[in-house]
N, C-alpha and C positions, 0 to 999 in steps of 0.2 A: 568403323562406320556407325553413324548414329542410327538407333533403332527407330523404324518408321512408326509414327503415332497413328492409332486408329482414329477414323473420322468421328467427330463429336455430334453428327447429325443422326436423328432417328429416321428409319425407313418410312416411306410415305404411308404404307399400310398401318404402321404403328401410330403415326400422327392422326390418320383418319379415324381410327378406333377411339383414340383419346378424345378427339373433338366431338364425335357422335355420343359417346357415353357420358361426357360432361355437359353436353349441349352448349359448349363454349363458355362454361362457367369456370372461374378460378376454383381449384380444389383446396384452397386454404380459406378464402373469404366468401366463396360462393357468389361472387359478383359476376353478372353477365358481361362478357368482354367483347363480344363481336369479333372484329378483326384484331383487336388489341390483346391477343392471347398468345402465349408461348408454351412450347412443350419442353419442360425442364428435366434435367437429370436429378433424381432423388439422391442417388449416391454418385458423386463425381467419378468414381472408379468402377461403377457398376455396369458400364456398357450401354448399348443402345437397344436392349430388348424392352418389350412392352412393360414388364414388371418394374422397370426402373424409370418409367416415364410418368410425368405428372403435368397436367395442364394448369397454368398459373397466369395471373395478371403480371404486368411489368413490375409492380411494387413488390409482390411476394416472390417473384423470381430473384430479385436482388436480395430480399430478406433471407431466403433459404441459405445462401452462401456467405452471408454477411457476418456471422458470429465469430468473435475473436476468442479463441481458447486461451490466449495469453492474458487477456483482460476481460474475463467473463462478466457480462452484465445481462440480467434477465435469463431466459431459457431458450436455447437454440431449438430449431426445428429438427427433431430426430428422425431418422429414417423410418422407423416403425410408426411413429406418429403421422408422418406424411402419408404413408401407405394406407393407414386406417382412415384418415381424413379423406383421402382420395376415394376410397370405397364408399364412404358416406355420401359424397357428392355424386358419384356414379349411380348409386342406388336411388337417390332422390330424383335424378333426371332420367331414369330408365324404368322405374317401377310401374309407370302407367302402361308399359308394354307387356306387362304380365297379367293375363286375364284370370278370372276365377277358374281354378282347376279342382276337380273332385276325383278322387280315386279310392278304391277299396278292394280288399281281399274278400272273396265270397265263395261259397259252395253252390250258389244258385246259378243255373245255366240260363243265360240271357236275362230276360226280365220276368220269368215265371217262377215265383217263390216256391211252387210245389215240385219243381223239376231241379233236382240237385245232383251234383257230381260227387264221387267218392274218392277218398285219398288212394293213391298219391296225387290225383288230379286236383288242382286248385284253380279257381277262377280269379280273374283280375279285371276290374272295370275302370276305365279312365274316361273322364268327361270334360270337355271344354264347355263351361257353362256360360260363357260370355258371347257377345256378338262381334268382338274385335279384341286383339288381332290374332292372326295365326302364330303359333309358336312351335318350337321343337322341344322334345323332352328326352332326358336320359333317366332310365329307371334301373335301380339296383335293389334286388331283393335278396336278403341273406337269411338262411334257415338256421334255427337253433333247436337242439333237442336236449332237454334237461339242462339248459344253460350252456351247452357246448356248441360251438359253431360248426355247422356242416358245410360252410362255404356259401358263396353266392349261387343263385339258381343257374344251372347250365343247360343249354339247349342248342340245337343245330343253328338256330338264328338267335343271337344273343340280345334279345329284347329286354331281358330281365337281369342282365349283368352289365349294362351300360355300354355294350358294344355297338348297338344300333340306335340311332336317334329316331324317336317317334315324331311324325308330322301330325300336329293336332290343329285342325281347322275349326273355326267357330261352330258351336253347337254339335260337334262331332262326338260320338260315343264309341269307344272300343270295348268289345267283350272278348277279352283274351283268356288264356289259360296256360298253365305250366305244371310240371310235376315236381313235387318235393322228393328228397331222397327216400328210398324205399324203407329204410330202417325206421322211419317215423310211423309207418302204417300200423305195426303190431306193438309198438312200444307204449308203455303207460306213462312215460315221462312227458313233461310239458313240451308242447310244440309251439314255437314262436317264430314269426316272420317279421323281420325289420324291413321297412320300405323307405328308400331314399330316392327322392325325385329332384331333378335339376331342370329348371325351365330355362330354355335358351331363347332370348328375345330376337327380334328382327334385326338388331344391331350386333348379334352374336355374343351378347353378354349373358353369362350363366347366372341364374338366381337359384341358390340352393334352398329348398324348403327344409324345414326341420324334419328329421326322421321320426316315424311313428312305428309302432309294433302292433301285430295282430296275434292274439292267443287263441288256440284251437279248443273248442268245447266238444269232446267226443260224444257226449250223450245227445247233443243236438246237431252234430255234424255241421257246425257253423263256427264263425270267428267273431271275437269281440275286439274292439279297438282299444289299444293302450296308448294314450296320448303322450308318449315319451319315447326316447331312444332305448335300445337294448342295454347300453352301458348304465342307464339309470335303473332299468328294470331287473337286471340279472340277479341282484341280491335277494329278490323275492321268488326266483324260479326254483322249483323243486328239482333236485338232482336225481 
């Protein structure tokens, strides 16, 4: 008995997301296609999941599968190239949906610079600085002591470990707080917090901001911003 072949069509929810994220532009040539756009399979054997879908014009749909390995001329469209090009087009046509976001680690309570909290309590401020649009966020904060990871911040409600999305409306300011591991309180080793923020736009596309770090100053009970990730910073951390 012949093996039944899986259908070659993408589900409607996959097609809808592709069309919204690309604004109906071809993800190879970035031409606006209107009705003349197709959702192609990047890998013919890759199935019908979203990661294998790419919106393309008629011409580039044919070009993707046209290369002849037996008689190579030029350079074929490779899977990784198509995926990276697709992300470029998605970003171009959705980045206007990401408003200016400001966040910081702080020991200040609220907006009073003379009113500070003490470790292990740490403050976190998140601000939507624009007038449009509303977005959702996922925040992951990882603690390091002397260059050694103590894991992501854990709490009853996982706002700081990516488990709950923040709803951030225009001009809204959150004054949050969390506790770092207790071994940080009496230690003389460097305390560093890495903050990773993902902005989820109104079309459900995630936009990963570059991670940044905050280093603790014990003599001032405050934090200063390190404009880089912990992987870049760790070789300068005192053990």
